[in-house]
N, C-alpha and C positions, 0 to 999 in steps of 0.2 A: 504494500500500500504506500502511496505517496500522498502527503497532505501539505498543502500550502495554505497558510493562515495569514491573511492580510499582509502579504509579502510586498515589501517596498524596497527599492534600491535606487539610490541617488549617486550620481557621479558629478559632484559640484552642483550646478544648477539643473543638470539634466536628470529627469526622472526616467530611468531605464525600465523599471518594473514598478507598476502603479497599482498597489492594493489588490493583488491577485489572491483570491481564495478558491481553492480547488481540492477535491478529493478524487484520487484514482484508486479504486479498490483492488484488492488482490486478484491477480489473474486477468486484469483488463489490459487491452492493447490500446494505448492512448497516443494520438498524434497531435502535435502542435504545428499549426501553419501560421504564417505571417509574412508581410513584406520585409525587405532588408531593414535592419536596425529597429525591428519591432520590439525586441526584448526577449526573443526566444532563447538565444544562447546564454544570456545573462541569467534567465530563469533556470536553465538546465545547470549552469555552473553553481548556482546557489544550492540546488538539490544535491549536487555532487560534493558540496562542502568546500568548493574552491573559492567562492566569493562569500563574504559575510553580508547579509542583508542589512539595510539601514534600519528597518524595523520589520516586525512580523517574524514568522518562523516557517521552516520546512522540516517535515518529518519523513523518515523512511522506516517503514514497518513499526511505527510508533515511537521511534527514537529521533530526537531533535538533532539535526546535523551539526549544530553549533555547540550545544551543551552536552551532547552525548555522541561525539564524533566517532569514537572507536566502534561502538555498538552499531551505529548507522552504517558505517563503511564496511563492516563485516557482511552486511546484508545487501550491499549495493555493488553494482558494476557500472562503469561509465566509460564510454568511448566517444571522444570528440571527433569533429569532422576530419582533422588532421592529427591522428594520434602520435604520441611520442613513443618510440621504441628504441631499444639499445642496439645500435647499428652493428656493433661488432659481435653480437650474439647470433646464433642460428635460431630459427623458430623453436626447435626443440629445447634449446638452452633457455629461451625466453619463457616457454611454458613451465619448465622446472623452477625458474626464478620466481615466476608469478605464484605458482603453487606454494612455494616455500614462504612467501610473504604472508600467505593465508594459513600457514602452519598445517598444510595438508601433508599426509604421509606420502612416501614415495610411491607406494602401491596405488593410492588414490589418484595421485598426479598422473601416473602411467595410464590408468584406466580411463580417466576423464579426458586426458589429452588424446589418446588413441581414438576415442569416439569423435572428438571434435576435428581432429586431423582428417578423418575419413569424410565427415560431413562437409567440410570446407575444401576438400581436395587439395590438401597441403603436403601430401607425401613427397612430391618431387622437389620440395624446397627445404626439407628438414635439415639438410646438411649445409645449406648455403647461408652466408652471412646476410642479415636483414638489410644491410645497406645496399646490396645488389639486387634487391627485389623490386618489382614494379609497385606503383602506388596501390593498385587493386589488391595485390598479394599481401602487401603490408597491412592493408585494411582488414583482410581476412584473418591474418595473424592476430591483430589487435582484438578483433571481435571474439575469436576463438579463445584467446587467453583470458578475456574478461568473463567468459562463461565458465571457466575452469572450476571455480569454487562454488558453482551452483547458486548464484545470488538470488535473493528474493525479489529484487528490483533491478531492472536493466534499463539504463538511461543512455540513449544514443543521439548524437547530434549529426544530422545528415548522414545516416549510415550507408546510403547507396552510392555515395561519392566514389568514383573510380572503379566501380564494379561493372563487369560486363554482364549482359543479360542472363547468362547461365549462372554466374555466381550471385547475382542479385536475386534470382529465383531461389537459389539454395538458401540464402540468408532469410528471405521471406518465409520459406518453409520452416526453418529452424525457429524463428521468432514466433510464428503462429503455434508451433508445437509447444514451445516453452510457455506461452500464454495459456494454452489449454491445460497445461500441467500445473498452473497456479502462479507462474512468474508474472509480475507486473512489468509491462513494457511501456516505456515513455520515450517517444522519439520526437525530434523536430525534423521537418522536411520541407523543401520547396516543391517536391514532386506530388502534386495533388492526387495523381493517380495512385501513388503508393498509399497515401492516407485513406483514400476512398476504398481501396481494395483490402487493406490490412486492418484498419483501426475499428475498434468497437465504438469509440467516440472520438470526436475531433474538437480541438479547441483552436480558436483563432485569436492571436495576440496582435494588437495594433497600437502603436504609440504607447507601449508599455502596459496596456490594459487588456484583460481577457474580455473580448467583446461578444463572444458567442461560444457555446459549448453544446455538443449534441451529436447524434448520428448524422450521417450524410443527409438522410431524409429530413431530420429535424432542422438542419441548417438550411435546407432548401425552403422549408416553411418559414423560418425566421427571416430569410432574405427576400421572400416573395418570388423566388426563381424556381422554374420547373425543370431546368436543364441540368447540365453537368455541374459537378461541385465547383468547377472553375467559375461559373457564373455566380454562384452563391458567394464564393470568396471575394470576387471583384465587387459585387454589390455591397457586401458588408464592409469591406475596407474602404471603398470609395465614399460611402456615406459618412464614415468616421473622419476621413481625411479631407473631404470636401472637394474632391476632384474626380474627373471621369475615370471609370474603371479601365477605359481603353488605354490610358496612359500609365497604368500601374506597372511598375517595373519589379520583376522578381529575379533573384539571383539564380 
C-alpha cells in the first residue's frame, strides 16, 4: 500500500507537489500521467525517500518514509527512468550485491535471480560488465535487481524507456503478474497506452496537483470525452492550464 497524506513540496517559490492525498491499496496497479514538470517524478522520489516533503507524509505499507525509513525501504523497490548501476560489475555480481544489501541468503539470491534472469532474458549478458550494455539491457538489469527481494511496493519512473517491444511486453507481463500476487505497482509514464492497458486506476498530476483519479472509463466521464484516454488527458490538463489541448507538449 502507498499512502500520500496532504503531500506538499516546495523548491523556493515553486510548488512542485501541491497537497496531494492518495491511497493505492495492496495489489493495485496505479499509473500517474502528467505533462512535463507536472510533479510526477518529485512525487515518486518522495515515496522512495529520496526527497523530504515540505509538509505532509508518504507511507509505504504503513511505514512513514521519513520517520521510519528502514522499515519502509525494506518493503519498497524503486527504479528511476535512468537508473544508477555499478558499471564495473557484471549483472550477476550486481544481483548478488543487491541481495546482500537486503540480507538475503545466498540460496535465496540464487533462486530469485535465476527466475528473474530467465524472465528478462538476461542470460547472454551475465558475464559482461554493465558499462558495455545497451540502455535497454541496463534497464532490465535494474528492474530485475529491484524485484530480487520481493518488495511489497514497486515504484517505477518511466519504466518502458529504452525497451524494445519484446522486452516491454515481458516487463508488462511481469508487473501484471506481481500485481495479481499482491504487489502494489506505482508507475509514472508518458505513454498513455501503457497506462490504459496496464493500470487498475490512473491519476493525472498537473501543476503539482492531483486533478483526476479513476479508471480509464471514469476519467472519460470526468473529462466529458468519449474517445481514447489521450482525449481525456488533453481535456483535463488543458482546462487546468488554460490553453488548447492541441498545443500540449508531452515528453
